[in-house]
N, C-alpha and C positions, 0 to 999 in steps of 0.2 A: 533422065527420061523417066517418066512415070507411066506405069501401066494401069489401065483401067481394070479394076478387079470386077469380075463377073460373079455375082453371088447367085448360086443356083438354089432356087427355093423348091423344096420338095413338098408337094401337096400332102397334107395330112388327112387321113381318113377320119371322118366324124361319124360317130355312132349315135343313133337315136336313143332317147331315154328308154324306149321300150326294149331295145337291144341290150342296153346296159342292165336293165332290171332282170331280163331273162338270163343274161350272162352271170349275174350275181346269184340268181336262184340255182343255176346249173352248178356253179362253184360250191354252193352249200350242199348240193346233193352228191356230187362226185369228187369234190376237192378242187382246189385252185389249180394245181399243176395239170390235172387232167382236163379241166375246163379250158385253160388257156391253150393247151395243145389242140384241142378240138376246134376252138374258135379262131385260132391264129392270132392270139393276143400276147402281150407280155404280162407277166405276173404283176409287175409294178402298176400297170394300167388298171387291172382289176382291183388291186388294193386301193388305188387312188379313188376309184369310183365308190368303193365301199366306204372309205373314209368320208367322202363328200356327203353321201347319203346319211351316214351316222351323225355328221355335224349338223345337217339340215334338220334331222329329227330332234336333236338336242336343242337347237335354237328354237324350233317350233314349240317344244314343251316348255322351255324357259319363258318364252313370250306368253304362252297360254296361262301359265301359273301367275305371271306378273299382272296380266290383264284381268283375269278372273278373280 
């Protein structure tokens, strides 16, 4: 006899680009640990946002240098 497995999907909170930007600015001012405590985030999330922004900036500069 097989049981039908019920998968519970937890809805994930999505943050706006503005929130992410402000969170990163706050982390620069007061430090990552203090910022995540204040905002109720995980450090790994803040680091992931920072990495993504840095990668986008790097890609933009590479494209600009190759085109120009």
